[in-house]
Structure formats: structure tokens, C-alpha cells
C-alpha positions as CSV (number, residue, x, y, z in Angstrom):
1,X,0.0,-0.1,0.0
2,X,1.2,3.5,-0.8
3,X,2.2,5.1,2.4
4,X,3.8,8.6,2.2
5,X,1.7,11.6,1.2
6,X,2.1,15.4,1.3
7,X,-0.8,17.7,2.1
8,X,-1.1,21.5,1.8
9,X,-3.9,23.2,3.5
10,X,-5.5,25.5,0.8
11,X,-8.0,26.8,3.1
12,X,-8.6,26.5,6.8
13,X,-11.6,28.6,7.5
14,X,-15.2,27.7,8.3
15,X,-18.1,28.4,5.9
16,X,-17.9,32.3,6.4
17,X,-14.3,32.5,6.0
18,X,-11.9,34.6,8.2
19,X,-12.2,37.6,8.0
20,X,-16.0,37.4,8.0
21,X,-17.9,40.0,6.0
22,X,-18.9,43.0,8.0
23,X,-17.0,41.8,11.1
24,X,-14.6,44.1,13.1
25,X,-13.6,41.7,15.7
26,X,-9.9,41.4,16.6
27,X,-9.5,38.0,14.8
28,X,-10.9,39.4,11.7
29,X,-8.8,42.5,11.8
30,X,-5.7,40.6,12.7
31,X,-2.5,41.5,10.7
32,X,-1.1,37.9,11.0
33,X,-1.6,36.3,7.5
34,X,-2.1,32.9,9.5
35,X,-5.5,34.4,10.7
36,X,-6.7,34.9,7.3
37,X,-8.5,31.8,6.3
38,X,-10.3,30.7,3.0
39,X,-12.8,28.1,3.0
40,X,-11.5,24.6,3.9
41,X,-9.8,22.6,1.3
42,X,-6.6,20.6,0.9
43,X,-4.2,19.5,-2.0
44,X,-2.7,16.1,-1.6
45,X,0.2,14.8,-3.5
46,X,0.2,10.8,-3.1
47,X,1.6,8.1,-5.2
48,X,2.5,10.4,-8.1
49,X,-1.0,11.9,-8.3
50,X,-2.4,15.3,-7.3
51,X,-5.8,15.2,-5.6
52,X,-8.0,18.0,-4.3
53,X,-10.1,17.6,-1.3
54,X,-13.3,19.9,-1.7
55,X,-13.6,22.8,-4.1
56,X,-15.4,25.6,-2.3
57,X,-16.2,29.2,-3.3
58,X,-12.5,30.1,-2.9
59,X,-11.2,27.4,-5.3
60,X,-10.1,29.7,-8.1
61,X,-8.0,31.8,-5.6
62,X,-6.5,28.8,-3.9
63,X,-5.4,27.3,-7.3
64,X,-3.9,30.6,-8.4
65,X,-2.1,31.1,-5.0
66,X,-0.5,27.8,-5.1
67,X,0.2,27.9,-8.8
68,X,-1.6,24.5,-9.5
69,X,-1.3,23.4,-13.0
70,X,-2.6,19.7,-12.8
71,X,-5.2,17.8,-11.0
72,X,-6.0,14.1,-11.2
73,X,-9.1,14.1,-9.2
74,X,-11.3,15.9,-6.7
75,X,-12.7,14.2,-3.6
76,X,-15.8,15.7,-2.0
77,X,-16.4,15.4,1.8
78,X,-20.1,16.3,1.6
79,X,-22.5,18.6,-0.3
80,X,-22.4,21.9,1.5
81,X,-21.7,24.9,-0.7
82,X,-18.5,25.9,1.2
83,X,-17.1,22.5,-0.1
84,X,-18.6,22.4,-3.6
85,X,-19.2,26.1,-4.6
86,X,-16.1,26.4,-6.8
87,X,-16.7,23.5,-9.1
88,X,-17.4,25.6,-12.1
89,X,-13.8,26.6,-12.3
90,X,-12.8,23.2,-13.2
91,X,-13.3,24.6,-16.7
92,X,-9.9,26.0,-16.5
93,X,-8.3,22.6,-16.0
94,X,-10.4,21.2,-18.8
95,X,-8.9,23.8,-21.2
96,X,-5.3,23.7,-19.9
97,X,-5.1,20.0,-19.6
98,X,-7.6,18.7,-22.4
99,X,-9.1,16.3,-20.0
100,X,-12.2,16.0,-17.9
101,X,-11.6,16.0,-14.1
102,X,-12.7,13.0,-12.0
103,X,-14.9,13.7,-9.0
104,X,-15.4,11.1,-6.3
105,X,-18.3,11.5,-4.0
106,X,-21.3,9.9,-2.3
107,X,-24.4,9.4,-4.4
108,X,-26.4,12.1,-2.5
109,X,-23.6,14.5,-3.2
110,X,-23.9,13.9,-6.9
111,X,-27.6,14.4,-6.6
112,X,-26.9,17.9,-5.2
113,X,-24.3,18.6,-8.1
114,X,-26.9,17.6,-10.7
115,X,-29.4,20.2,-9.1
116,X,-26.8,23.0,-8.7
117,X,-24.8,22.4,-11.8
118,X,-27.3,21.1,-14.1
119,X,-25.7,22.6,-17.3
120,X,-22.5,20.5,-16.4
121,X,-24.6,17.3,-16.8
122,X,-26.8,18.3,-19.7
123,X,-26.8,16.1,-22.8
124,X,-26.3,19.0,-25.0
125,X,-23.9,21.3,-23.2
126,X,-23.4,25.0,-23.5
127,X,-19.9,25.6,-24.9
128,X,-17.4,25.7,-22.2
129,X,-19.4,24.1,-19.5
130,X,-17.3,22.1,-16.9
131,X,-16.3,18.6,-18.0
132,X,-16.2,16.2,-15.2
133,X,-16.8,12.4,-14.5
134,X,-18.6,11.6,-11.3
135,X,-17.6,8.4,-9.5
136,X,-19.8,7.3,-6.5
137,X,-18.1,5.9,-3.4
138,X,-19.2,5.2,0.2
139,X,-17.8,5.6,3.6
140,X,-17.0,2.0,4.3
141,X,-15.1,0.8,1.0
142,X,-11.6,1.7,0.0
143,X,-11.4,3.0,-3.6
144,X,-8.8,3.7,-6.2
145,X,-8.2,7.1,-7.7
146,X,-6.6,7.0,-11.2
147,X,-4.6,9.4,-13.1
148,X,-6.6,11.5,-15.6
149,X,-4.0,10.9,-18.3
150,X,-6.2,7.9,-19.6
151,X,-9.4,10.1,-19.7
152,X,-10.7,11.2,-23.0
153,X,-9.2,14.0,-24.8
154,X,-11.1,17.3,-24.9
155,X,-10.5,19.2,-28.2
156,X,-11.9,22.8,-28.2
157,X,-13.6,24.3,-31.2
158,X,-14.7,27.8,-30.9
159,X,-18.4,28.3,-31.0
160,X,-19.0,24.5,-30.6
161,X,-17.5,23.5,-27.5
162,X,-15.5,20.3,-26.9
163,X,-15.0,17.4,-29.1
164,X,-14.5,14.2,-27.2
165,X,-11.7,12.2,-28.7
166,X,-10.3,8.7,-27.5
167,X,-7.5,9.0,-25.0
168,X,-3.9,8.3,-25.8
169,X,-2.7,5.1,-24.2
170,X,-0.7,6.0,-20.9
171,X,0.5,4.1,-17.9
172,X,-2.4,3.7,-15.4
173,X,-1.1,5.3,-12.1
174,X,-3.6,4.9,-9.3
175,X,-3.7,5.0,-5.5
176,X,-5.9,3.5,-2.8
177,X,-7.9,5.9,-0.7
178,X,-9.5,4.9,2.5
179,X,-12.7,6.7,3.3
180,X,-13.7,7.6,6.9
181,X,-17.4,7.7,7.5
182,X,-18.6,10.3,9.7
183,X,-21.6,12.5,10.6
184,X,-22.1,16.3,10.2
185,X,-24.6,16.6,13.1
186,X,-25.0,15.0,16.5
187,X,-28.2,13.3,15.3
188,X,-26.3,11.6,12.4
189,X,-28.5,13.3,9.7
190,X,-25.8,14.3,7.3
191,X,-23.0,11.9,6.0
192,X,-19.5,13.4,5.6
193,X,-16.4,11.6,4.5
194,X,-12.9,11.9,5.8
195,X,-10.0,10.5,3.7
196,X,-6.9,8.6,4.5
197,X,-4.0,8.9,2.1
198,X,-1.4,6.5,3.5
199,X,0.2,8.2,6.5
200,X,-2.1,11.3,6.4
201,X,-5.8,11.4,7.3
202,X,-8.0,14.6,6.4
203,X,-11.2,15.0,8.3
204,X,-13.3,18.1,8.4
205,X,-17.0,18.9,9.4
206,X,-17.3,15.7,11.2
207,X,-19.1,15.8,14.5
208,X,-18.9,12.1,15.1
209,X,-17.4,9.0,13.6
210,X,-19.6,6.2,12.6
211,X,-18.4,3.7,15.2
212,X,-15.2,2.1,16.3
213,X,-14.4,0.6,12.9
214,X,-13.7,4.1,11.6
215,X,-11.2,4.6,14.3
216,X,-9.4,1.4,13.2
217,X,-9.1,2.8,9.8
218,X,-6.9,5.6,11.4
219,X,-4.6,3.2,13.2
220,X,-0.9,4.0,12.5
221,X,-1.6,7.3,10.9
222,X,1.1,9.9,11.4
223,X,-0.8,13.2,10.7
224,X,-4.4,13.7,11.2
225,X,-6.7,16.9,10.9
226,X,-10.1,17.6,12.4
227,X,-12.4,20.8,12.1
228,X,-13.4,22.9,15.1
229,X,-15.3,26.2,15.0
230,X,-15.4,27.2,18.8
231,X,-14.3,26.1,22.1
232,X,-17.7,24.9,23.3
233,X,-20.3,22.3,22.1
234,X,-21.8,22.8,18.5
235,X,-24.5,20.8,17.0
236,X,-22.6,19.9,13.9
237,X,-18.9,20.4,14.7
238,X,-16.5,19.1,17.4
239,X,-15.8,21.3,20.5
240,X,-12.2,21.8,21.2
241,X,-12.2,19.1,23.8
242,X,-13.8,16.8,21.3
243,X,-10.9,17.4,19.0
244,X,-8.3,16.8,21.7
245,X,-10.0,13.6,22.8
246,X,-10.1,12.5,19.1
247,X,-6.4,13.2,18.6
248,X,-5.5,11.3,21.8
249,X,-7.5,8.4,20.8
250,X,-6.0,8.2,17.3
251,X,-2.4,8.9,18.6
252,X,-0.8,10.5,15.6
253,X,2.7,12.2,15.5
254,X,1.2,15.5,14.8
255,X,-2.5,16.7,14.6
256,X,-4.0,19.8,13.1
257,X,-7.2,21.7,13.6
258,X,-8.8,23.2,10.6
259,X,-12.1,24.7,9.5
260,X,-11.6,27.5,12.2
261,X,-13.9,30.5,12.7
262,X,-13.2,34.0,14.2
263,X,-14.7,32.6,17.5
264,X,-11.3,31.1,18.2
265,X,-8.2,32.9,19.3
266,X,-5.6,34.3,16.9
267,X,-3.0,31.8,15.6
268,X,-0.3,32.4,18.3
269,X,-2.6,32.6,21.2
270,X,-4.4,29.3,20.0
271,X,-1.2,27.4,19.4
272,X,0.0,28.4,22.8
273,X,-2.8,26.6,24.7
274,X,-2.8,23.4,22.6
275,X,-0.8,20.3,23.5
276,X,2.6,20.2,22.0
277,X,1.8,17.9,19.1
278,X,-1.4,19.7,18.3
279,X,-1.5,22.9,16.0
280,X,-3.9,25.2,14.4
281,X,-3.6,24.7,10.6
282,X,-3.3,27.7,8.4
283,X,-3.6,28.5,4.7
284,X,-0.5,27.4,2.8
285,X,0.8,25.1,5.5
286,X,2.2,21.8,4.2
287,X,2.6,18.6,6.3
288,X,4.0,15.2,5.5
């Protein structure tokens, strides 16, 4: 099994981002760039592939800031807009790479995409509509993500759109991803998937895991993340103590808190009160 991965936090903010619109609190006005947080997303380099986890409203800005020129696949954690709202910008990769982009998600997430991006699923597409291929996964079965080098070739014709041509034969590079089944509400009413990439596990927006079997999937992980929006209890996100208990149970070498809001302290103040191996993530941080 592929083991070593590298993960870059593209965004570490909650659904409103930090600073939040129309807010003058000290966190939103902080001069520390680590306190400026785009919506939560991560770029993973694993087994020779480049994989994006979530594509929220800041997708375009994140790709430009990190100078990303290639994507093999996008994994979606769930269907909320702060995790899917940038998918129209896949168009740029279609044009630059002449391939569709593979999206992996649960069936209910695909249903949401079909409602919100109907034009991308139309039989007769508007010229330049995003070209993607959706693959359904579930939270209990490992799956393989493949290089997009073997996907059909997109040939652009002005005024018409894309012609879909047979792919050129290429080596089939793929990696196994282990999904982590969780829930985005204490009542278990919205499924959310975390993902393990060898020695790194990325989880966000997960209030609870779906039983002890999911913790077993995290056994031996070196780096793990979890989201937290405030110190105290929240109906759909872990409290800080929930995060610390989770990290202690998993036992990674290093743990990172993401999906942070302006209700939490500044980066330096927050880092100072956390255990030695637990850190607030920040946009642009690379681990692994």
C-alpha cells in the first residue's frame, strides 16, 4: 500500500471564512496572515497523483495562490456549498489539460451537484461548460483514484465547445484511498467523508465518527486533521475538547485543527494553549 503523502492546506476557514464579511472583531482584523482563512480545502500529493479535497467558493483563488497546473481528481467530503461552490472553475483545468476532471463523492452529493450544476450534466452542453466524470463511493469501502492521463481528450472548437476524442494510451497510475465515515450533526443526519492517504488522514466537518471501525481505519496514521469552529459544544462540529479527545485516541505524531472560525483565538494565542503535538492549521501550510 502507498504510504507517504504530502498535504497542503489550501483553506482552513469555516463556511464564512476569516475575516468574515462586515465583522470588526480582533480576529477578523488581525494583521497575522495565518489568521486569514479561505474556505476549507486541501491539496494532496500521493503516489504520483495530485488530488484535491473539496472545491469551495475560494477554489479559483486557492489554485492561483498555490500555482496549481494539474489535477488528477477531486474528492468531496459532503454537499455543503463551502465545499462544492467552486466546481465551475474546473473549466480552466479542462482547457489547460484537455481532459475532464474525475470527481469522487457519495451518491447524495452527486444528486446535489446535478441540481446546482445542471448545465454540466446536460446532454447538449453549453460551450465551455465544466467537463467532469462523477464516481460514486461510500464511507466504508476503500477505492482507487486514477491518473486522468487515460481520460478522453477534450478538443476545443470555438463556438461549438469540446469534441470528445479517444484517449492516448498511458500508464495507469492509481492509489488506494481509505474513506472515513462520519456525520455532520450529533443526530447523524448528514453523511460526511474523511479520507486517509497513507500516513495522512484529512477530516473536517465531522461531529462524530460512525463507530469504532472508523477509528481502526486511522490506526498508525502519522498526521491527522479535524475541524473545530469554537471552544464549546456545537450541534454539527466538534468542540475543542472533542478534537483533543479524538487526537489522543488516534495517537498521531502531529495533529492539526482546521475549519476554524473567528470565534477561536488568533493563531499564536491558540497554538500556545494546545498540546505540544496539536496545532492550528493555516492556509498554505504543508505537512508530511
